[in-house]
N, C-alpha and C positions, 0 to 999 in steps of 0.2 A: 534304498533310502527309509529311514526310520519315520515314525509318526512325529517324532520330535523335531526332526529337520523340516518336515513339511508344514508344520503349525508354528513356526516362528513368528509370525504376524508382521506387521510393518517394521522396516529397518532391517529385515532378514537379509542375509547375504544375498546380492544378485537383484535386490531391489532397486529401482531407479529413484533417484532422490526426488522429492516433490518439486513440481515446477514453480519457479519463482515468480510472483506477482510483481508487475512493474506498475508504479504509481506515477502519475503526471498531475502535478498542480498547476493549473492554468492561470494566466493572469488576472488581476483583480478586475472585477466588474464594478463599475461606478454605479452602484445603487444605494439605497438607504435601508439597512447599512451595507457597505461594500461586502463583497464576498468572492471566493475563488472556486471554480469548478474542480472537483477531484476526479480522475479518470483512474480506473485500475483495469489493467490489460486492455486498453482502448476502449472501455465502457465507462459511461458517466455513473460514478457511485455516490455522489452527493456534492453538496455545496458545503464550504467551510468558511467561517467568519475569523477564524484564527488557528494557530498551530494546533492546538488541543483538539479541535474539529477533524483536522486531517488525521490526526492519530486515533479518534474514535471511529471515523468511516474505515479505516485501514483494519481496526479491530474487529468491526462488524462485519467485514469481508472475509475473516479468517486470518489476518496476519497479525500473530501475537507478538512477534518483535519487530519494531520498526526503527531503523537508523535513518532519521531524517536528514543527516549529514552525508550519507552515503548515495553518491550519484548513480550508483548501479541500482539502488533501491528507489529513489525518489528524484524526479526531474522537476525542478522549480522553474516556470516559464513566467517571464516577465517580472521578476523580483524574486528574492530569496524568501526563506522561511519567515522573516521577520516583517516583510512587506505586505501590509493589508489594507493600505489606503490607495485610492484612485489618484 
């Protein structure tokens, strides 16, 4: 094996794909203002007051592309992405 084959870096043939992070947005908490808890891989990552907050929390956790309509990426509990009132 040449040094070129050994030093191909991330994405080199044989590398496993990065693990997908699973996001769960919990139901609305009746507070002032209302919010939803955001979990990433089973850990609380933050609280969101709107859809933009969910995207920001995901980005801060290293998720650079988030399809909020993809149920394999985001699970909305207690209401969809536009449900933010208790």
